[in-house]
C-alpha positions as CSV (number, residue, x, y, z in Angstrom):
1,M,-127.0,-112.9,-112.3
2,A,-123.8,-112.8,-110.3
3,T,-124.1,-113.6,-106.6
4,K,-122.8,-111.0,-104.3
5,K,-120.0,-112.2,-102.0
6,T,-120.3,-111.4,-98.4
7,I,-117.0,-110.1,-97.0
8,E,-116.4,-110.2,-93.3
9,V,-114.5,-107.1,-92.1
10,L,-112.4,-107.8,-89.1
11,S,-112.8,-105.2,-86.5
12,L,-110.0,-103.3,-84.9
13,E,-110.4,-102.4,-81.3
14,L,-107.4,-100.2,-80.5
15,I,-106.6,-99.7,-76.8
16,E,-103.9,-97.5,-75.2
17,I,-102.0,-98.8,-72.2
18,P,-99.7,-96.3,-70.4
19,I,-96.4,-97.8,-69.5
20,T,-93.2,-96.4,-67.9
21,I,-89.8,-98.0,-68.3
22,V,-87.3,-97.2,-65.6
23,G,-83.6,-97.7,-66.0
24,T,-81.8,-100.3,-64.0
25,T,-78.4,-99.4,-65.3
26,P,-77.1,-96.0,-66.7
27,L,-78.1,-95.0,-70.2
28,I,-75.5,-93.9,-72.7
29,T,-76.8,-91.9,-75.7
30,H,-75.2,-91.4,-79.1
31,C,-76.8,-89.2,-81.8
32,W,-75.4,-88.7,-85.3
33,S,-74.3,-85.1,-85.3
34,E,-74.7,-82.9,-88.4
35,K,-70.9,-82.9,-88.8
36,A,-70.9,-86.7,-88.9
37,R,-73.8,-86.7,-91.4
38,K,-71.9,-84.2,-93.6
39,Q,-68.8,-86.4,-93.6
40,I,-70.9,-89.4,-94.7
41,R,-72.6,-87.3,-97.4
42,D,-69.2,-85.9,-98.6
43,T,-67.8,-89.5,-98.8
44,Q,-70.8,-90.8,-100.8
45,T,-70.9,-87.9,-103.2
46,G,-67.2,-87.8,-103.8
47,T,-66.7,-84.4,-102.2
48,A,-63.1,-83.6,-101.5
49,K,-62.1,-84.1,-97.9
50,P,-60.6,-81.1,-96.0
51,K,-56.8,-81.2,-95.9
52,K,-56.8,-80.3,-92.2
53,H,-58.8,-81.9,-89.4
54,D,-60.8,-79.5,-87.3
55,K,-59.7,-79.1,-83.7
56,R,-61.6,-81.5,-81.5
57,I,-63.7,-80.0,-78.8
58,P,-64.8,-82.9,-76.5
59,F,-67.6,-81.0,-74.9
60,N,-69.1,-80.3,-78.3
61,D,-69.1,-84.1,-79.0
62,F,-70.9,-84.5,-75.6
63,I,-73.6,-82.0,-76.6
64,A,-74.0,-83.6,-80.0
65,S,-74.4,-87.1,-78.5
66,M,-77.9,-86.2,-77.1
67,N,-81.2,-86.0,-78.9
68,W,-82.4,-82.5,-77.8
69,L,-86.1,-82.0,-77.5
70,S,-85.5,-78.4,-76.3
71,P,-83.2,-76.1,-78.3
72,M,-79.7,-77.6,-78.5
73,P,-77.0,-75.3,-77.1
74,A,-74.5,-73.8,-79.5
75,F,-71.1,-75.4,-79.9
76,G,-68.1,-73.6,-78.5
77,E,-64.7,-72.8,-79.9
78,T,-63.3,-74.2,-76.6
79,D,-64.4,-76.7,-74.1
80,E,-65.0,-73.9,-71.6
81,E,-67.3,-72.0,-74.0
82,A,-69.2,-75.2,-74.9
83,E,-69.7,-76.0,-71.3
84,K,-70.9,-72.5,-70.6
85,N,-73.5,-72.8,-73.4
86,Y,-74.6,-76.2,-72.0
87,K,-75.1,-74.8,-68.5
88,A,-77.1,-71.9,-69.9
89,A,-79.4,-74.4,-71.7
90,L,-79.8,-76.3,-68.4
91,K,-81.0,-73.1,-66.7
92,K,-83.6,-72.5,-69.4
93,G,-84.9,-76.1,-68.9
94,A,-83.3,-78.8,-71.0
95,H,-85.2,-81.8,-72.3
96,W,-83.8,-84.9,-74.0
97,G,-85.3,-87.8,-75.9
98,F,-84.7,-91.4,-77.0
99,H,-85.8,-92.9,-80.3
100,I,-89.2,-94.7,-79.9
101,G,-88.4,-97.1,-82.7
102,G,-85.3,-98.3,-80.8
103,I,-87.3,-99.0,-77.7
104,K,-89.9,-101.0,-79.7
105,Q,-87.2,-103.0,-81.4
106,S,-85.5,-103.7,-78.0
107,M,-88.8,-105.2,-76.8
108,I,-89.3,-107.4,-79.8
109,T,-85.8,-108.7,-80.0
110,G,-85.8,-109.3,-76.2
111,A,-88.9,-111.4,-76.5
112,A,-87.2,-113.8,-78.9
113,R,-84.0,-114.0,-76.9
114,S,-85.9,-114.7,-73.7
115,G,-87.7,-117.7,-75.1
116,M,-91.2,-116.2,-75.2
117,D,-93.7,-118.0,-77.4
118,V,-94.0,-115.2,-80.0
119,K,-92.8,-114.5,-83.5
120,M,-90.8,-111.3,-84.2
121,T,-92.5,-110.7,-87.6
122,E,-95.9,-110.8,-85.9
123,L,-94.9,-108.6,-83.0
124,R,-93.9,-105.8,-85.4
125,G,-97.5,-105.2,-86.4
126,S,-99.1,-106.1,-83.1
127,F,-98.3,-102.8,-81.3
128,Y,-96.7,-99.4,-81.5
129,L,-95.4,-96.9,-79.0
130,K,-96.1,-93.3,-78.5
131,G,-94.2,-90.8,-76.3
132,V,-96.0,-88.9,-73.5
133,G,-95.7,-85.3,-72.6
134,E,-95.2,-81.8,-73.9
135,Y,-91.8,-82.4,-75.3
136,A,-92.3,-85.9,-76.8
137,N,-92.9,-86.2,-80.6
138,D,-93.6,-88.8,-83.2
139,E,-90.0,-90.1,-83.2
140,Y,-88.7,-89.4,-79.7
141,A,-90.0,-90.1,-76.2
142,E,-88.7,-87.9,-73.4
143,I,-86.0,-89.1,-71.0
144,I,-87.1,-88.2,-67.5
145,T,-84.1,-87.7,-65.2
146,P,-83.5,-86.0,-61.8
147,N,-80.1,-84.9,-62.8
148,P,-78.5,-83.7,-66.0
149,P,-76.5,-86.2,-68.0
150,K,-72.7,-86.2,-67.4
151,M,-70.0,-86.5,-70.0
152,R,-68.1,-89.8,-70.2
153,E,-64.9,-90.6,-72.2
154,D,-64.6,-94.0,-73.7
155,M,-61.8,-95.6,-75.8
156,V,-63.1,-97.4,-78.9
157,M,-61.5,-99.3,-81.7
158,V,-62.2,-98.1,-85.3
159,G,-61.0,-98.7,-88.8
160,G,-61.9,-102.2,-89.8
161,M,-58.9,-104.4,-90.4
162,S,-56.4,-101.7,-89.5
163,R,-58.1,-100.9,-86.2
164,S,-56.8,-98.0,-84.2
165,A,-57.9,-96.5,-80.9
166,D,-60.1,-93.4,-80.7
167,L,-61.9,-91.5,-77.9
168,R,-65.6,-91.0,-77.8
169,Y,-67.3,-88.4,-75.7
170,R,-71.0,-89.2,-74.9
171,A,-73.8,-88.5,-72.5
172,Q,-74.6,-90.8,-69.6
173,F,-77.9,-90.6,-67.7
174,D,-77.4,-92.3,-64.4
175,E,-81.1,-92.3,-63.3
176,W,-83.7,-92.3,-66.0
177,E,-87.2,-93.4,-67.0
178,I,-89.4,-93.0,-70.0
179,N,-93.2,-92.6,-70.2
180,L,-94.9,-94.3,-73.1
181,V,-98.3,-95.4,-74.4
182,M,-98.5,-98.9,-75.9
183,V,-101.2,-99.0,-78.6
184,M,-102.5,-102.5,-79.5
185,N,-105.4,-104.3,-81.1
186,K,-107.5,-105.9,-78.4
187,N,-108.8,-108.4,-81.1
188,G,-105.2,-109.2,-82.2
189,K,-103.3,-112.5,-81.7
190,Y,-101.4,-111.3,-78.6
191,S,-103.0,-110.3,-75.4
192,D,-102.3,-107.1,-73.5
193,A,-100.5,-109.2,-70.8
194,Q,-98.2,-110.8,-73.5
195,L,-97.3,-107.4,-75.0
196,I,-96.7,-105.8,-71.6
197,N,-94.3,-108.6,-70.7
198,L,-92.2,-107.6,-73.7
199,V,-90.9,-104.7,-71.6
200,N,-89.0,-106.7,-69.0
201,A,-87.7,-109.1,-71.7
202,G,-86.3,-106.3,-73.8
203,G,-84.9,-104.4,-70.8
204,F,-83.0,-107.3,-69.6
205,A,-81.8,-109.1,-72.7
206,V,-81.3,-106.2,-75.1
207,G,-81.5,-102.7,-73.5
208,I,-81.2,-99.4,-75.4
209,G,-78.4,-97.0,-76.1
210,E,-74.7,-97.6,-76.3
211,W,-72.9,-100.5,-74.6
212,R,-76.3,-102.3,-74.0
213,P,-76.5,-106.1,-73.3
214,E,-77.1,-106.7,-77.0
215,K,-73.7,-105.0,-77.8
216,D,-71.7,-106.8,-75.1
217,G,-72.3,-104.2,-72.4
218,Q,-74.5,-103.7,-69.3
219,H,-75.8,-100.2,-69.9
220,G,-79.3,-99.1,-70.9
221,M,-81.1,-101.9,-69.1
222,Y,-84.6,-101.2,-67.9
223,R,-87.7,-102.8,-66.4
224,L,-91.4,-102.0,-66.3
225,K,-92.3,-99.6,-63.5
226,L,-95.2,-101.0,-61.5
227,D,-97.7,-98.8,-59.6
228,K,-97.2,-99.0,-55.9
């Protein structure tokens, strides 16, 4: 008669820790617009490119650079029309978000670059983040800001070997913070203190958004907001 093997089932004790990251430098956002996605799809599927480039409306690019948690305003045929639509959206109560996965990756990469005694492969499965609030969802946490983002114009180099200059129009949040919940296994390898300390490591060494420290800039840096 076969002997039954006893299997020890490791228990999971999930706990939720509310955290808030507060920006120490302005945050620059960039979202792939539907127009950009279509251009990529057309290139990959061999669809013929249009013979004539559409007229560029910088304020439309600015609107498209944000992840809208509230309805995104319509683009305009002119900058003036696009700006009018944007201001109308602000009056109705505009809300913007940032990708939660990007924040988590920032913390994990920051831990390794800050010399913490952790392994990146282990950290990926040691915690996850959730957004907080009415407008947050599974993918995006809400950016809390006292003032609407402003449009910035940056010159960038594009085109691989034959690099050429181009202009980019993106949103900048001067003051910002993001409310999150860190979910972790209390019986896991890393303690709550170790995981919480990932926040400052990621905020200083990596950051989030465009022109962050990881990408040779100083934007999108953040720290853990401590209770007074």
